[in-house]
N, C-alpha and C positions, 0 to 999 in steps of 0.2 A: 820292695820290688822283688819279684820272683827271679830266681837265677836265669830261667829260660828267656826272660825279657831283657836281660842285661847284654850289652855289646862287648864289654870287657870288665874283668875283675881279676884281682890277685888273691890267691890263697896259698898257704904254706902246705907243702906236701913233703913229708920226711925231712923237715927242716929247711927246705929250699923253696924260695918264692916261685910260684908258677903263674904265668900270665895266661888267663883263659880268654878265648875269643868266642863270641856266640852271635847267632843271627846272620844277617847279610852284610858282608864287608865288600862294598863295591864303590867304584869311582863316584857314582851319583850321590852317595852319602858321606863322602870323604871329609867334608868340613865338620859335620856332626861327630863322626868317629874320631877325628883328630882332637876335638874338644874333650871327648870322654877319655881318650887315651892320655891326654896331657894332665888329667886329674890324677892319674895313677903313676905316671912315669915322669920324673923331673926333666926339664928342658936342658939342664946343664949337668955336666958330670958330677956324680956323687962320690964322696970320699970313700965310702964303704961299698965296694962292688957286691958284697954279700946281700945287700938290701935289694939288689936288682934281680929280676927274674932270670933264671938260668934255663927255664923250660917254657915253651909256648905251646899251649894245648888248644887245638882246633876242633876238638870232638863235638862242641856245641854249635859249630858253624853250619849254616845252610849254604852259603856262597862266600867265596873270596876271590877277588881278582888281583892282578899283579900290582895295580896302583895301591890297593889297600895293604897288600903284603909289604910293599916298599915303605908305606907309612909306618907300619909296626917296626920293621927293621931299622929304619932311620931314627925313630923315637928311642929305641933301645940303644942304638949306637951313640946318639948324642948324649944320652945319660951316662955313658961310659961302660955299657955292657960289652962283653966279648961276643959279638954276634956270630962269629965263626964257630964258637963253642956252644951255641944254643942247642938245646935238644928240642926237636919238634915232635909233637905227640898228637895223635888223633886226626891227622890230616888225610 
């Protein structure tokens, strides 16, 4: 699958995991987006925070609404990420 067609993926950038968001993230597609996101981010806290994204990159996004943004933040928070310290890039 080409990167432009993916809704979310994780890549390492300078040793840190980066969560990339792409395409359209809107309320109408929230169920599908939630499923894709849950394949990348564990639903329970992980022991090693270093395995969780510290950067969220939105440069490949076409659209994002508040419901979808909340979905991403909640998923990261539930996995144990420090959401207050996240770096947002490309929004």
